[in-house]
PyMOL commands that place a pseudoatom at each C-alpha (Angstrom):
pseudoatom trace, name=CA, resn=MET, resi=1, chain=A, elem=C, hetatm=0, pos=[18.405, 4.377, -11.399]
pseudoatom trace, name=CA, resn=PRO, resi=2, chain=A, elem=C, hetatm=0, pos=[15.424, 2.186, -12.490]
pseudoatom trace, name=CA, resn=ALA, resi=3, chain=A, elem=C, hetatm=0, pos=[13.443, 3.611, -15.245]
pseudoatom trace, name=CA, resn=GLU, resi=4, chain=A, elem=C, hetatm=0, pos=[10.491, 5.574, -14.259]
pseudoatom trace, name=CA, resn=PRO, resi=5, chain=A, elem=C, hetatm=0, pos=[6.980, 4.198, -14.554]
pseudoatom trace, name=CA, resn=SER, resi=6, chain=A, elem=C, hetatm=0, pos=[4.922, 5.527, -17.371]
pseudoatom trace, name=CA, resn=LEU, resi=7, chain=A, elem=C, hetatm=0, pos=[0.920, 5.878, -17.910]
pseudoatom trace, name=CA, resn=GLN, resi=8, chain=A, elem=C, hetatm=0, pos=[0.974, 3.541, -21.040]
pseudoatom trace, name=CA, resn=VAL, resi=9, chain=A, elem=C, hetatm=0, pos=[-1.073, 0.948, -19.234]
pseudoatom trace, name=CA, resn=GLU, resi=10, chain=A, elem=C, hetatm=0, pos=[-3.584, 3.183, -18.068]
pseudoatom trace, name=CA, resn=THR, resi=11, chain=A, elem=C, hetatm=0, pos=[-3.632, 5.095, -21.255]
pseudoatom trace, name=CA, resn=GLU, resi=12, chain=A, elem=C, hetatm=0, pos=[-4.481, 1.879, -22.994]
pseudoatom trace, name=CA, resn=MET, resi=13, chain=A, elem=C, hetatm=0, pos=[-7.128, 1.131, -20.217]
pseudoatom trace, name=CA, resn=PHE, resi=14, chain=A, elem=C, hetatm=0, pos=[-8.897, 4.490, -20.671]
pseudoatom trace, name=CA, resn=ALA, resi=15, chain=A, elem=C, hetatm=0, pos=[-8.891, 3.952, -24.428]
pseudoatom trace, name=CA, resn=SER, resi=16, chain=A, elem=C, hetatm=0, pos=[-10.651, 0.704, -23.795]
pseudoatom trace, name=CA, resn=GLY, resi=17, chain=A, elem=C, hetatm=0, pos=[-13.163, 2.398, -21.893]
pseudoatom trace, name=CA, resn=ALA, resi=18, chain=A, elem=C, hetatm=0, pos=[-12.382, 2.660, -18.279]
pseudoatom trace, name=CA, resn=LYS, resi=19, chain=A, elem=C, hetatm=0, pos=[-13.867, 5.857, -17.035]
pseudoatom trace, name=CA, resn=LEU, resi=20, chain=A, elem=C, hetatm=0, pos=[-11.396, 6.018, -13.810]
pseudoatom trace, name=CA, resn=ILE, resi=21, chain=A, elem=C, hetatm=0, pos=[-8.479, 4.040, -12.989]
pseudoatom trace, name=CA, resn=ILE, resi=22, chain=A, elem=C, hetatm=0, pos=[-7.664, 3.209, -9.182]
pseudoatom trace, name=CA, resn=GLY, resi=23, chain=A, elem=C, hetatm=0, pos=[-4.011, 2.117, -8.394]
pseudoatom trace, name=CA, resn=ILE, resi=24, chain=A, elem=C, hetatm=0, pos=[-3.487, -0.286, -5.453]
pseudoatom trace, name=CA, resn=ASP, resi=25, chain=A, elem=C, hetatm=0, pos=[-0.376, -1.570, -3.765]
pseudoatom trace, name=CA, resn=GLU, resi=26, chain=A, elem=C, hetatm=0, pos=[0.153, -2.960, -0.237]
pseudoatom trace, name=CA, resn=VAL, resi=27, chain=A, elem=C, hetatm=0, pos=[3.088, -2.667, 2.222]
pseudoatom trace, name=CA, resn=GLY, resi=28, chain=A, elem=C, hetatm=0, pos=[3.942, -4.563, 5.294]
pseudoatom trace, name=CA, resn=ARG, resi=29, chain=A, elem=C, hetatm=0, pos=[2.569, -7.858, 4.106]
pseudoatom trace, name=CA, resn=GLY, resi=30, chain=A, elem=C, hetatm=0, pos=[5.619, -9.805, 5.397]
pseudoatom trace, name=CA, resn=ALA, resi=31, chain=A, elem=C, hetatm=0, pos=[6.228, -7.912, 8.666]
pseudoatom trace, name=CA, resn=MET, resi=32, chain=A, elem=C, hetatm=0, pos=[6.123, -9.529, 11.909]
pseudoatom trace, name=CA, resn=ALA, resi=33, chain=A, elem=C, hetatm=0, pos=[4.829, -6.529, 13.632]
pseudoatom trace, name=CA, resn=GLY, resi=34, chain=A, elem=C, hetatm=0, pos=[2.692, -3.594, 12.816]
pseudoatom trace, name=CA, resn=PRO, resi=35, chain=A, elem=C, hetatm=0, pos=[-0.482, -3.404, 10.410]
pseudoatom trace, name=CA, resn=VAL, resi=36, chain=A, elem=C, hetatm=0, pos=[-0.550, -4.341, 6.638]
pseudoatom trace, name=CA, resn=MET, resi=37, chain=A, elem=C, hetatm=0, pos=[-1.340, -1.100, 4.732]
pseudoatom trace, name=CA, resn=VAL, resi=38, chain=A, elem=C, hetatm=0, pos=[-2.940, -0.639, 1.411]
pseudoatom trace, name=CA, resn=GLY, resi=39, chain=A, elem=C, hetatm=0, pos=[-2.562, 2.661, -0.642]
pseudoatom trace, name=CA, resn=VAL, resi=40, chain=A, elem=C, hetatm=0, pos=[-4.855, 3.653, -3.351]
pseudoatom trace, name=CA, resn=CYS, resi=41, chain=A, elem=C, hetatm=0, pos=[-4.729, 6.388, -6.003]
pseudoatom trace, name=CA, resn=ALA, resi=42, chain=A, elem=C, hetatm=0, pos=[-7.300, 7.408, -8.435]
pseudoatom trace, name=CA, resn=ILE, resi=43, chain=A, elem=C, hetatm=0, pos=[-6.690, 9.032, -11.749]
pseudoatom trace, name=CA, resn=SER, resi=44, chain=A, elem=C, hetatm=0, pos=[-9.233, 10.044, -14.609]
pseudoatom trace, name=CA, resn=PRO, resi=45, chain=A, elem=C, hetatm=0, pos=[-8.561, 10.104, -18.444]
pseudoatom trace, name=CA, resn=SER, resi=46, chain=A, elem=C, hetatm=0, pos=[-7.225, 13.724, -18.309]
pseudoatom trace, name=CA, resn=VAL, resi=47, chain=A, elem=C, hetatm=0, pos=[-4.258, 12.860, -16.311]
pseudoatom trace, name=CA, resn=THR, resi=48, chain=A, elem=C, hetatm=0, pos=[-1.107, 12.854, -18.798]
pseudoatom trace, name=CA, resn=GLU, resi=49, chain=A, elem=C, hetatm=0, pos=[1.789, 13.500, -16.437]
pseudoatom trace, name=CA, resn=PHE, resi=50, chain=A, elem=C, hetatm=0, pos=[2.977, 12.403, -13.077]
pseudoatom trace, name=CA, resn=PRO, resi=51, chain=A, elem=C, hetatm=0, pos=[5.333, 13.753, -10.218]
pseudoatom trace, name=CA, resn=THR, resi=52, chain=A, elem=C, hetatm=0, pos=[8.938, 13.981, -11.434]
pseudoatom trace, name=CA, resn=GLY, resi=53, chain=A, elem=C, hetatm=0, pos=[10.861, 11.114, -10.015]
pseudoatom trace, name=CA, resn=LEU, resi=54, chain=A, elem=C, hetatm=0, pos=[8.041, 8.867, -9.022]
pseudoatom trace, name=CA, resn=ARG, resi=55, chain=A, elem=C, hetatm=0, pos=[9.028, 5.219, -8.738]
pseudoatom trace, name=CA, resn=ASP, resi=56, chain=A, elem=C, hetatm=0, pos=[7.934, 2.179, -6.976]
pseudoatom trace, name=CA, resn=SER, resi=57, chain=A, elem=C, hetatm=0, pos=[8.354, 2.745, -3.011]
pseudoatom trace, name=CA, resn=LYS, resi=58, chain=A, elem=C, hetatm=0, pos=[10.986, 0.041, -2.757]
pseudoatom trace, name=CA, resn=LEU, resi=59, chain=A, elem=C, hetatm=0, pos=[13.164, 1.644, -5.478]
pseudoatom trace, name=CA, resn=VAL, resi=60, chain=A, elem=C, hetatm=0, pos=[13.663, 5.060, -3.841]
pseudoatom trace, name=CA, resn=SER, resi=61, chain=A, elem=C, hetatm=0, pos=[15.370, 6.268, -0.672]
pseudoatom trace, name=CA, resn=GLU, resi=62, chain=A, elem=C, hetatm=0, pos=[13.450, 7.104, 2.494]
pseudoatom trace, name=CA, resn=LYS, resi=63, chain=A, elem=C, hetatm=0, pos=[14.171, 10.744, 1.985]
pseudoatom trace, name=CA, resn=LYS, resi=64, chain=A, elem=C, hetatm=0, pos=[12.959, 10.931, -1.753]
pseudoatom trace, name=CA, resn=ARG, resi=65, chain=A, elem=C, hetatm=0, pos=[9.635, 8.810, -0.714]
pseudoatom trace, name=CA, resn=THR, resi=66, chain=A, elem=C, hetatm=0, pos=[9.095, 11.496, 1.893]
pseudoatom trace, name=CA, resn=ALA, resi=67, chain=A, elem=C, hetatm=0, pos=[9.652, 14.341, -0.716]
pseudoatom trace, name=CA, resn=LEU, resi=68, chain=A, elem=C, hetatm=0, pos=[7.368, 12.358, -3.348]
pseudoatom trace, name=CA, resn=PHE, resi=69, chain=A, elem=C, hetatm=0, pos=[4.471, 11.830, -0.710]
pseudoatom trace, name=CA, resn=PRO, resi=70, chain=A, elem=C, hetatm=0, pos=[2.887, 15.426, -0.960]
pseudoatom trace, name=CA, resn=GLN, resi=71, chain=A, elem=C, hetatm=0, pos=[3.675, 15.716, -4.540]
pseudoatom trace, name=CA, resn=VAL, resi=72, chain=A, elem=C, hetatm=0, pos=[1.422, 12.397, -5.024]
pseudoatom trace, name=CA, resn=GLN, resi=73, chain=A, elem=C, hetatm=0, pos=[-1.139, 13.537, -3.040]
pseudoatom trace, name=CA, resn=ALA, resi=74, chain=A, elem=C, hetatm=0, pos=[-1.254, 17.241, -4.882]
pseudoatom trace, name=CA, resn=TRP, resi=75, chain=A, elem=C, hetatm=0, pos=[-1.344, 15.002, -8.245]
pseudoatom trace, name=CA, resn=ALA, resi=76, chain=A, elem=C, hetatm=0, pos=[-4.345, 12.640, -7.505]
pseudoatom trace, name=CA, resn=PRO, resi=77, chain=A, elem=C, hetatm=0, pos=[-6.646, 11.617, -4.855]
pseudoatom trace, name=CA, resn=THR, resi=78, chain=A, elem=C, hetatm=0, pos=[-5.178, 9.099, -2.362]
pseudoatom trace, name=CA, resn=ALA, resi=79, chain=A, elem=C, hetatm=0, pos=[-5.916, 6.939, 0.637]
pseudoatom trace, name=CA, resn=VAL, resi=80, chain=A, elem=C, hetatm=0, pos=[-4.638, 4.478, 2.847]
pseudoatom trace, name=CA, resn=GLY, resi=81, chain=A, elem=C, hetatm=0, pos=[-6.225, 1.821, 4.713]
pseudoatom trace, name=CA, resn=GLU, resi=82, chain=A, elem=C, hetatm=0, pos=[-4.809, -0.705, 7.260]
pseudoatom trace, name=CA, resn=ALA, resi=83, chain=A, elem=C, hetatm=0, pos=[-5.811, -4.085, 9.063]
pseudoatom trace, name=CA, resn=SER, resi=84, chain=A, elem=C, hetatm=0, pos=[-4.026, -4.663, 12.336]
pseudoatom trace, name=CA, resn=ALA, resi=85, chain=A, elem=C, hetatm=0, pos=[-1.921, -7.366, 13.775]
pseudoatom trace, name=CA, resn=LEU, resi=86, chain=A, elem=C, hetatm=0, pos=[-4.916, -8.736, 15.822]
pseudoatom trace, name=CA, resn=GLU, resi=87, chain=A, elem=C, hetatm=0, pos=[-6.979, -8.627, 12.589]
pseudoatom trace, name=CA, resn=ILE, resi=88, chain=A, elem=C, hetatm=0, pos=[-4.177, -10.638, 10.696]
pseudoatom trace, name=CA, resn=ASP, resi=89, chain=A, elem=C, hetatm=0, pos=[-4.090, -13.111, 13.511]
pseudoatom trace, name=CA, resn=GLU, resi=90, chain=A, elem=C, hetatm=0, pos=[-7.562, -13.635, 13.253]
pseudoatom trace, name=CA, resn=MET, resi=91, chain=A, elem=C, hetatm=0, pos=[-8.236, -13.619, 9.541]
pseudoatom trace, name=CA, resn=GLY, resi=92, chain=A, elem=C, hetatm=0, pos=[-4.952, -14.219, 7.741]
pseudoatom trace, name=CA, resn=ILE, resi=93, chain=A, elem=C, hetatm=0, pos=[-3.161, -12.006, 5.453]
pseudoatom trace, name=CA, resn=THR, resi=94, chain=A, elem=C, hetatm=0, pos=[-4.858, -12.329, 2.336]
pseudoatom trace, name=CA, resn=ALA, resi=95, chain=A, elem=C, hetatm=0, pos=[-8.155, -11.581, 3.931]
pseudoatom trace, name=CA, resn=CYS, resi=96, chain=A, elem=C, hetatm=0, pos=[-6.706, -8.459, 5.702]
pseudoatom trace, name=CA, resn=LEU, resi=97, chain=A, elem=C, hetatm=0, pos=[-5.222, -7.125, 2.236]
pseudoatom trace, name=CA, resn=GLY, resi=98, chain=A, elem=C, hetatm=0, pos=[-8.681, -7.106, 1.159]
pseudoatom trace, name=CA, resn=LEU, resi=99, chain=A, elem=C, hetatm=0, pos=[-10.246, -5.394, 4.422]
pseudoatom trace, name=CA, resn=ALA, resi=100, chain=A, elem=C, hetatm=0, pos=[-7.466, -2.863, 4.286]
pseudoatom trace, name=CA, resn=ALA, resi=101, chain=A, elem=C, hetatm=0, pos=[-7.928, -2.030, 0.725]
pseudoatom trace, name=CA, resn=LYS, resi=102, chain=A, elem=C, hetatm=0, pos=[-11.789, -1.878, 1.272]
pseudoatom trace, name=CA, resn=ARG, resi=103, chain=A, elem=C, hetatm=0, pos=[-10.976, 0.680, 4.041]
pseudoatom trace, name=CA, resn=ALA, resi=104, chain=A, elem=C, hetatm=0, pos=[-9.043, 2.760, 1.572]
pseudoatom trace, name=CA, resn=LEU, resi=105, chain=A, elem=C, hetatm=0, pos=[-11.512, 2.749, -1.066]
pseudoatom trace, name=CA, resn=ALA, resi=106, chain=A, elem=C, hetatm=0, pos=[-13.969, 3.720, 1.299]
pseudoatom trace, name=CA, resn=LEU, resi=107, chain=A, elem=C, hetatm=0, pos=[-11.875, 6.771, 2.207]
pseudoatom trace, name=CA, resn=LEU, resi=108, chain=A, elem=C, hetatm=0, pos=[-11.775, 7.781, -1.423]
pseudoatom trace, name=CA, resn=HIS, resi=109, chain=A, elem=C, hetatm=0, pos=[-15.458, 7.406, -1.783]
pseudoatom trace, name=CA, resn=HIS, resi=110, chain=A, elem=C, hetatm=0, pos=[-15.945, 9.555, 0.984]
pseudoatom trace, name=CA, resn=GLY, resi=111, chain=A, elem=C, hetatm=0, pos=[-13.813, 11.819, -0.673]
pseudoatom trace, name=CA, resn=GLY, resi=112, chain=A, elem=C, hetatm=0, pos=[-16.051, 12.036, -3.729]
pseudoatom trace, name=CA, resn=VAL, resi=113, chain=A, elem=C, hetatm=0, pos=[-14.201, 9.662, -5.759]
pseudoatom trace, name=CA, resn=SER, resi=114, chain=A, elem=C, hetatm=0, pos=[-16.645, 7.495, -7.890]
pseudoatom trace, name=CA, resn=VAL, resi=115, chain=A, elem=C, hetatm=0, pos=[-15.130, 4.239, -6.833]
pseudoatom trace, name=CA, resn=GLY, resi=116, chain=A, elem=C, hetatm=0, pos=[-18.081, 2.252, -8.232]
pseudoatom trace, name=CA, resn=GLU, resi=117, chain=A, elem=C, hetatm=0, pos=[-17.127, 3.390, -11.795]
pseudoatom trace, name=CA, resn=ALA, resi=118, chain=A, elem=C, hetatm=0, pos=[-13.600, 2.585, -11.313]
pseudoatom trace, name=CA, resn=THR, resi=119, chain=A, elem=C, hetatm=0, pos=[-11.237, 0.112, -13.263]
pseudoatom trace, name=CA, resn=VAL, resi=120, chain=A, elem=C, hetatm=0, pos=[-8.707, -1.036, -10.490]
pseudoatom trace, name=CA, resn=LEU, resi=121, chain=A, elem=C, hetatm=0, pos=[-5.100, -1.763, -11.407]
pseudoatom trace, name=CA, resn=LEU, resi=122, chain=A, elem=C, hetatm=0, pos=[-3.752, -4.166, -8.770]
pseudoatom trace, name=CA, resn=ASP, resi=123, chain=A, elem=C, hetatm=0, pos=[-0.051, -5.067, -8.564]
pseudoatom trace, name=CA, resn=GLY, resi=124, chain=A, elem=C, hetatm=0, pos=[0.372, -8.829, -8.537]
pseudoatom trace, name=CA, resn=SER, resi=125, chain=A, elem=C, hetatm=0, pos=[-1.196, -11.673, -10.208]
pseudoatom trace, name=CA, resn=HIS, resi=126, chain=A, elem=C, hetatm=0, pos=[-3.812, -12.514, -7.666]
pseudoatom trace, name=CA, resn=ASP, resi=127, chain=A, elem=C, hetatm=0, pos=[-7.225, -10.416, -6.854]
pseudoatom trace, name=CA, resn=TRP, resi=128, chain=A, elem=C, hetatm=0, pos=[-7.442, -10.396, -3.283]
pseudoatom trace, name=CA, resn=LEU, resi=129, chain=A, elem=C, hetatm=0, pos=[-9.557, -7.363, -3.687]
pseudoatom trace, name=CA, resn=ASN, resi=130, chain=A, elem=C, hetatm=0, pos=[-13.008, -8.445, -4.822]
pseudoatom trace, name=CA, resn=PRO, resi=131, chain=A, elem=C, hetatm=0, pos=[-13.274, -11.297, -2.033]
pseudoatom trace, name=CA, resn=ALA, resi=132, chain=A, elem=C, hetatm=0, pos=[-13.607, -8.448, 0.427]
pseudoatom trace, name=CA, resn=LEU, resi=133, chain=A, elem=C, hetatm=0, pos=[-16.049, -6.488, -1.390]
pseudoatom trace, name=CA, resn=SER, resi=134, chain=A, elem=C, hetatm=0, pos=[-19.852, -6.815, -1.300]
pseudoatom trace, name=CA, resn=SER, resi=135, chain=A, elem=C, hetatm=0, pos=[-20.114, -4.903, -4.619]
pseudoatom trace, name=CA, resn=LYS, resi=136, chain=A, elem=C, hetatm=0, pos=[-17.398, -6.220, -7.081]
pseudoatom trace, name=CA, resn=LEU, resi=137, chain=A, elem=C, hetatm=0, pos=[-15.100, -3.757, -9.050]
pseudoatom trace, name=CA, resn=SER, resi=138, chain=A, elem=C, hetatm=0, pos=[-13.510, -4.404, -12.200]
pseudoatom trace, name=CA, resn=VAL, resi=139, chain=A, elem=C, hetatm=0, pos=[-10.149, -5.495, -11.535]
pseudoatom trace, name=CA, resn=VAL, resi=140, chain=A, elem=C, hetatm=0, pos=[-6.890, -5.816, -13.530]
pseudoatom trace, name=CA, resn=THR, resi=141, chain=A, elem=C, hetatm=0, pos=[-3.905, -7.733, -12.087]
pseudoatom trace, name=CA, resn=ARG, resi=142, chain=A, elem=C, hetatm=0, pos=[-0.520, -6.961, -13.460]
pseudoatom trace, name=CA, resn=VAL, resi=143, chain=A, elem=C, hetatm=0, pos=[2.886, -8.243, -12.306]
pseudoatom trace, name=CA, resn=LYS, resi=144, chain=A, elem=C, hetatm=0, pos=[5.098, -5.455, -11.515]
pseudoatom trace, name=CA, resn=ALA, resi=145, chain=A, elem=C, hetatm=0, pos=[2.555, -2.675, -11.818]
pseudoatom trace, name=CA, resn=ASP, resi=146, chain=A, elem=C, hetatm=0, pos=[4.240, -0.986, -8.673]
pseudoatom trace, name=CA, resn=GLN, resi=147, chain=A, elem=C, hetatm=0, pos=[7.193, -0.447, -11.006]
pseudoatom trace, name=CA, resn=ASP, resi=148, chain=A, elem=C, hetatm=0, pos=[5.655, 0.094, -14.566]
pseudoatom trace, name=CA, resn=CYS, resi=149, chain=A, elem=C, hetatm=0, pos=[2.480, 2.056, -13.982]
pseudoatom trace, name=CA, resn=ALA, resi=150, chain=A, elem=C, hetatm=0, pos=[2.528, 5.296, -12.242]
pseudoatom trace, name=CA, resn=VAL, resi=151, chain=A, elem=C, hetatm=0, pos=[-0.928, 5.208, -10.836]
pseudoatom trace, name=CA, resn=VAL, resi=152, chain=A, elem=C, hetatm=0, pos=[0.310, 2.032, -8.884]
pseudoatom trace, name=CA, resn=SER, resi=153, chain=A, elem=C, hetatm=0, pos=[3.812, 3.530, -7.920]
pseudoatom trace, name=CA, resn=ALA, resi=154, chain=A, elem=C, hetatm=0, pos=[1.949, 6.621, -6.389]
pseudoatom trace, name=CA, resn=ALA, resi=155, chain=A, elem=C, hetatm=0, pos=[-0.231, 3.952, -4.428]
pseudoatom trace, name=CA, resn=SER, resi=156, chain=A, elem=C, hetatm=0, pos=[2.968, 2.355, -3.218]
pseudoatom trace, name=CA, resn=ILE, resi=157, chain=A, elem=C, hetatm=0, pos=[4.478, 5.599, -1.946]
pseudoatom trace, name=CA, resn=VAL, resi=158, chain=A, elem=C, hetatm=0, pos=[1.482, 6.766, 0.026]
pseudoatom trace, name=CA, resn=ALA, resi=159, chain=A, elem=C, hetatm=0, pos=[1.015, 3.243, 1.562]
pseudoatom trace, name=CA, resn=LYS, resi=160, chain=A, elem=C, hetatm=0, pos=[5.071, 3.139, 2.354]
pseudoatom trace, name=CA, resn=VAL, resi=161, chain=A, elem=C, hetatm=0, pos=[5.395, 6.627, 3.885]
pseudoatom trace, name=CA, resn=THR, resi=162, chain=A, elem=C, hetatm=0, pos=[2.349, 6.266, 6.085]
pseudoatom trace, name=CA, resn=ARG, resi=163, chain=A, elem=C, hetatm=0, pos=[3.288, 2.874, 7.212]
pseudoatom trace, name=CA, resn=ASP, resi=164, chain=A, elem=C, hetatm=0, pos=[6.762, 3.911, 8.050]
pseudoatom trace, name=CA, resn=GLU, resi=165, chain=A, elem=C, hetatm=0, pos=[5.503, 6.865, 9.837]
pseudoatom trace, name=CA, resn=LEU, resi=166, chain=A, elem=C, hetatm=0, pos=[3.318, 4.657, 12.108]
pseudoatom trace, name=CA, resn=MET, resi=167, chain=A, elem=C, hetatm=0, pos=[6.290, 2.119, 12.854]
pseudoatom trace, name=CA, resn=LEU, resi=168, chain=A, elem=C, hetatm=0, pos=[8.475, 5.245, 13.868]
pseudoatom trace, name=CA, resn=SER, resi=169, chain=A, elem=C, hetatm=0, pos=[5.862, 6.290, 16.399]
pseudoatom trace, name=CA, resn=LEU, resi=170, chain=A, elem=C, hetatm=0, pos=[5.468, 2.794, 17.586]
pseudoatom trace, name=CA, resn=ASP, resi=171, chain=A, elem=C, hetatm=0, pos=[9.247, 2.658, 17.844]
pseudoatom trace, name=CA, resn=ARG, resi=172, chain=A, elem=C, hetatm=0, pos=[9.164, 5.428, 20.493]
pseudoatom trace, name=CA, resn=GLU, resi=173, chain=A, elem=C, hetatm=0, pos=[6.921, 3.235, 22.695]
pseudoatom trace, name=CA, resn=HIS, resi=174, chain=A, elem=C, hetatm=0, pos=[9.112, -0.153, 22.284]
pseudoatom trace, name=CA, resn=PRO, resi=175, chain=A, elem=C, hetatm=0, pos=[12.467, 0.931, 21.044]
pseudoatom trace, name=CA, resn=GLU, resi=176, chain=A, elem=C, hetatm=0, pos=[13.914, -2.457, 22.043]
pseudoatom trace, name=CA, resn=TYR, resi=177, chain=A, elem=C, hetatm=0, pos=[12.507, -4.011, 18.923]
pseudoatom trace, name=CA, resn=GLY, resi=178, chain=A, elem=C, hetatm=0, pos=[14.178, -1.657, 16.418]
pseudoatom trace, name=CA, resn=TRP, resi=179, chain=A, elem=C, hetatm=0, pos=[11.108, -0.711, 14.511]
pseudoatom trace, name=CA, resn=ALA, resi=180, chain=A, elem=C, hetatm=0, pos=[12.922, 2.706, 13.524]
pseudoatom trace, name=CA, resn=SER, resi=181, chain=A, elem=C, hetatm=0, pos=[15.074, 0.940, 11.168]
pseudoatom trace, name=CA, resn=ASN, resi=182, chain=A, elem=C, hetatm=0, pos=[13.452, -2.738, 10.388]
pseudoatom trace, name=CA, resn=LYS, resi=183, chain=A, elem=C, hetatm=0, pos=[9.887, -1.317, 10.246]
pseudoatom trace, name=CA, resn=GLY, resi=184, chain=A, elem=C, hetatm=0, pos=[8.415, -4.561, 12.164]
pseudoatom trace, name=CA, resn=TYR, resi=185, chain=A, elem=C, hetatm=0, pos=[10.147, -6.879, 9.581]
pseudoatom trace, name=CA, resn=GLY, resi=186, chain=A, elem=C, hetatm=0, pos=[12.158, -9.961, 10.899]
pseudoatom trace, name=CA, resn=ALA, resi=187, chain=A, elem=C, hetatm=0, pos=[15.685, -8.487, 11.337]
pseudoatom trace, name=CA, resn=ALA, resi=188, chain=A, elem=C, hetatm=0, pos=[17.924, -10.182, 13.684]
pseudoatom trace, name=CA, resn=LEU, resi=189, chain=A, elem=C, hetatm=0, pos=[17.594, -7.362, 16.275]
pseudoatom trace, name=CA, resn=HIS, resi=190, chain=A, elem=C, hetatm=0, pos=[13.661, -7.835, 16.120]
pseudoatom trace, name=CA, resn=MET, resi=191, chain=A, elem=C, hetatm=0, pos=[13.804, -11.324, 16.292]
pseudoatom trace, name=CA, resn=GLN, resi=192, chain=A, elem=C, hetatm=0, pos=[16.335, -11.479, 19.381]
pseudoatom trace, name=CA, resn=ALA, resi=193, chain=A, elem=C, hetatm=0, pos=[14.283, -8.834, 21.124]
pseudoatom trace, name=CA, resn=ILE, resi=194, chain=A, elem=C, hetatm=0, pos=[11.042, -11.227, 20.454]
pseudoatom trace, name=CA, resn=LYS, resi=195, chain=A, elem=C, hetatm=0, pos=[12.997, -14.166, 22.257]
pseudoatom trace, name=CA, resn=THR, resi=196, chain=A, elem=C, hetatm=0, pos=[14.136, -12.058, 25.228]
pseudoatom trace, name=CA, resn=ARG, resi=197, chain=A, elem=C, hetatm=0, pos=[11.331, -9.407, 25.749]
pseudoatom trace, name=CA, resn=GLY, resi=198, chain=A, elem=C, hetatm=0, pos=[8.464, -11.292, 24.067]
pseudoatom trace, name=CA, resn=LEU, resi=199, chain=A, elem=C, hetatm=0, pos=[5.500, -9.986, 22.056]
pseudoatom trace, name=CA, resn=THR, resi=200, chain=A, elem=C, hetatm=0, pos=[3.704, -6.612, 21.959]
pseudoatom trace, name=CA, resn=PRO, resi=201, chain=A, elem=C, hetatm=0, pos=[0.041, -5.932, 20.956]
pseudoatom trace, name=CA, resn=TYR, resi=202, chain=A, elem=C, hetatm=0, pos=[1.553, -4.903, 17.748]
pseudoatom trace, name=CA, resn=HIS, resi=203, chain=A, elem=C, hetatm=0, pos=[3.129, -8.192, 16.941]
pseudoatom trace, name=CA, resn=ARG, resi=204, chain=A, elem=C, hetatm=0, pos=[1.348, -10.960, 14.769]
pseudoatom trace, name=CA, resn=ALA, resi=205, chain=A, elem=C, hetatm=0, pos=[1.374, -13.623, 17.325]
pseudoatom trace, name=CA, resn=SER, resi=206, chain=A, elem=C, hetatm=0, pos=[0.492, -16.190, 14.947]
pseudoatom trace, name=CA, resn=TRP, resi=207, chain=A, elem=C, hetatm=0, pos=[3.719, -15.406, 12.853]
pseudoatom trace, name=CA, resn=VAL, resi=208, chain=A, elem=C, hetatm=0, pos=[6.181, -15.943, 15.776]
pseudoatom trace, name=CA, resn=LYS, resi=209, chain=A, elem=C, hetatm=0, pos=[7.383, -19.466, 16.217]
for i in range(1, 209): cmd.bond("trace and resi %d" % i, "trace and resi %d" % (i + 1))
show_as sticks, trace
zoom trace
């Protein structure tokens, strides 16, 4: 089992003056169908623990992610934003990561989180968030933050579970594409179904060659 994330990075950020930290992670970036989703999770300096067994969503089973989901929601304010396949076709994936994050942050704001005062901890090496915002935020990028930082692991869990549930519901509309198992990614069954049955409105048409 991979090591648990910690709050070490977050603790250091609070010690350096951060008033609030919002962890951000995306899911569905490379899928052929379905939206891209961005999860956000906000913690204050008073947070010293996190749910037992919390991991990056890619490192735990579907059953464990589902069990962690309500624990994460009880632990800290969370939200998930999305950008549709059509928006991805029109704007490109990087812009849509920012759009989905912007929508998630708006949900946090409406829930009473002081988003404008936050320092954002963003998984990866590229700040794709601020180009989507009219009011820029303080963003810290960190490679493997989804594995190392509890607040980003939590964001990854809420994003992954939310998107998986959506893809399961879309599978009931279009079971021939196998979305219940492949979640819209380019598995062999999915790609063959595209060839024989064509595209649905949930496909990223510009991605299908």
